N, C-alpha and C positions, 0 to 999 in steps of 0.2 A: 185575736187580740188577747193579751195575756194581762194578768194584775201586775202592777196598779193601773195600766192604763185603761182597761176596761172599767174599773171604778171611776176614774177620772172623767171617762167619756159619759158614763151614767149620770155623774153629778152635773156635767155640762149640759146635758139634754134636759134634766129635771130643772136647771136654773133658767134655760132659754125658754121653757115652758112657763116661767114664774111660779113654780111649785115649791113648797117647802117640803122636807122629808115626810113630815107628818100627812101632808096633803097626798103625797105620792103612796103612802101607805094605805090610805082610804081608798084610792084608786085600784091598787093591786093587791090589798088584803096580805101584805108581807110585814112582818115585825119590823118596826122603827129601828131597832138595834141592828138587824140583819142589813138594812139599807145603809146604816152608817158603817157597819164593818166593810160592806162591799165597796162603797164610796172611797173609804181610807185605803183599801187595798189589804185590810187585814184577813180577808177569806177570799177563796175563789168559789164563786157561787156555781150551783148546779144549772144545767141547761134549762131546765124548766124555769127556775127563778129568774134567770136572764130574760128568757121569752117573755115572762109574766110582766117584768118591770119595763121591757121595752114595749109591749102592747099598751101598757098604761101611759107610756110616753108618745104613743102613735109614731113608733119607730120600729123597724123590723132588723132581724140579726143579719140578713143579706146586706143591707146597707150598711150596717156597722162593721161587718167583716172587709166590706170593700174599702171603707174609710180606713181601717186598720192596715190594710196591705198598702195602700196609698202612703200611709205614713211611714211604714217599713221601708218602701221603696225609696221614699225621700231621704230618709237617714242613711240607708245604704248607698245612694249616689253622692251623699254628703261626705261620707266617709271615703268613699273612692277618690276624691278630689284632693 
């Protein structure tokens, strides 16, 4: 999954948990500005940062990758039609 899709997914997961960006920062100890930049797609985070954020959201990288692949396949199939 690439930016900005990754940032959008992290934002969706955070909101689904009912967390603000500040509350997520408290759970994963990452700067709020970094969270903001990731969610808006301004930066591509390092793998460690992604794993830390996902762990704080009780989500894992494998599930996120699978969701991204399904989305990519859906788009690809739509374009073929």
